[in-house]
N, C-alpha and C positions, 0 to 999 in steps of 0.2 A: 198482232197480225200473224205471228208464227203459228199460234194455236189454230187460228182460222184456216191457214194454209194446210196444216196437218190434217184437220178434219175434212176439208174439201178434197184433199188428195185421196183419202180413204174412200170417199164416196165416188169420185171419178174412177178410181181403179176398180171399184166394184160394179161399174156400169150404171151408176146413179146420176141424178141430176142435182144441180146446185143453183142457187140464186145468189149472185155475187156482184160487187161493184166493179165497174170497168172504167176505162178512160172516157167513156161517154155516159150512157144511162145504165141503170142496174140491168143486169143480164141474166137470162136463163142459160145455163151451160151444161155441157157434158163432154165426154170423150168424142172428138170429131172423127175418130177412126172406128167407132163402135156403132154399127147399124141399129142395134136394139136401143142403145142409149139415145141416138138421134131420133128414133121413132117416138120415144117418150117425150122429147121436146115438142115434136109436132102435135102429140096428143094434149100436152099441157096448154099449148097455145091455141089448140083447136084450129090448126092451120093446115091447109092443103099442102101435100108434099111437093106439088108443082112450084110452090113459092120457095125460093132459096133461103138459106140461112148464112150468117156470117161466121167465119172461122178466125180465131185469134192465134197468132204465133208470137213468140218472144224474141226471135232473132233472125238474121238474114239466112242462116243455114236452114232453119225450118221452112222459111219461105221457099227456098230453092228445092227442098226435099219434097214438097207437096205440089209442085208445079213442074210440068215438062220443061218449061223455059220461062224465065222472067224477062219481059220486054225491058230493054235498056232504059226507056223513059220512066219506068216504075220507080227506079232508084231516085231520080230527081224529084218526082212527085212526092215520094215519101219524105225525102230530106227537107224539102222546102214547104211542105204543107204546114200551115199555122194551126190547124185543128186536126183532131183525129180523122184519118183517111182510110176508107175501105176501098180497095181496088178489086174489081171483078176481072179475073185473069182467065184466059183460055187454057184448056188442057190440064185440068186438075188431075192429081194422081195420089194414091196412097191414103185417101180419105174414105169414110163410109160412103157407099153409093148414093144414099139418100141425103148426103151433105153436098153432093155435086149436082148442079143444074142439068137439065135434060140435054143442053148443048155442050156439056163437058166443062163448063166454066164454074168458078167458085169465087165468092167474095172473101178476101182475106185482109185482115188489118194487122199490121206489125205494131203491137201495142207498146205504148211508152209508160203505161200505168205501172207503178211499183208492185202493187198486189198481184196484178195479172201476170207480169213478167216473172215474178218469183214462183207463182203457182204453176205456170206453164213450164218454166225451167225445171222445177222439181218433178213435174209429171212427165216431162220429156215427150209430150205429144201436143198437138193443137187442141184447142177446146172451142166448142160452139159458143157463140155469143149472139143472142137475139133478145130484143127488148122484153122486159118482164110484164107482159100484158097478154090478154086474150086477143087473137088476131082480129083486127078491125076496131078495137077499142083504143082510146088515147094512150100514148106512151107515157108512163109515169116519169117525171123528171127528178123525183126524190124517192127515197125508200118509203116514206110515209104514204105515198100515193099508190103503192102496189096493192092490188086487191087481195082480200083474204083468200079468195079462190086460188090465186097463184101461190101465195105463201104456203097454203096447205098441200099443194100438189107436188112440190119438190122434195127431194130427199134430205137436203141440207140448206139452211139459210146462213150465209156468212154474216157475222156480227160487225166486221170491220166497216167503218164509215156509214153505219146506218143513221147516225144522227146528223149528218151533214145536211145543210139546208140549201146549198147552192143548186140552182136549177140546171141540170145537165141537159145536153142536147145530143141527138144522134150524130153519128159521123157523116162526113161528106162521102158520097159513093160515086166512083168513077169506073166506067167500063173501059178497059184498055185492050186494044188489039196488038198483035205481035209487031205490026208495022209502026206502032207508036200512035196511031189514031185513037182518040178517046172520046167518050160521051159522058157528060155529067148526068148522073141519074138522080142524085139528091145533093143539094148544096148544104 
C-alpha cells in the first residue's frame, strides 16, 4: 500500500489524475483544489461541469477547512451512518471553482477507508472522488468492470485492492441545510 500511496501522491502533486479504491466504488481522483486537474476528471468522464463531483477528506479539520460552517446535525449523521455517507453542504470554500456546484454547495465524504485516509493525510488536501465510468454508463462495482477507456485515460492506476471481488456500492448522499433540514438524494 505504501508504494501505491507514494506513486499516487506524485501524480496528485503534479496535477494529474488517479484511479483508486475508495470506501465505496473505484474512483477517479485528483487534487480537489486544482481547477485544471478537476477539468481533466470532467473530460475523462465526458461529464458536463454542471454535474457536481464528490470530494473526500480524511478528518474533521479538513471538513471544517473547506466549508464556511458545518451544520451541527452533520456530525451525528457521520457518526451514526452505517455505510459511507456523502453530505452536500452549503457554502463551500477553498476548493477549485469547478469542484463547487453553481449554488455554492459541495458533496463531501469523510472517508473511513484506510488507503484514502493515508493518501489524503499525506497529500494534506482533499481529493475528488467520482465513479470510474463514463457519465451515463453503469458504475463498475469491481476493478475488473472498469472500462479500458477509463484505464487508459488516467495518469496513474493504483494497484492496491484490484483483485477484490466484493461488489461495492456508491455512498448514500444527503443534502443538508444549515438549519438541519435534509433531503436524501441517493440511498
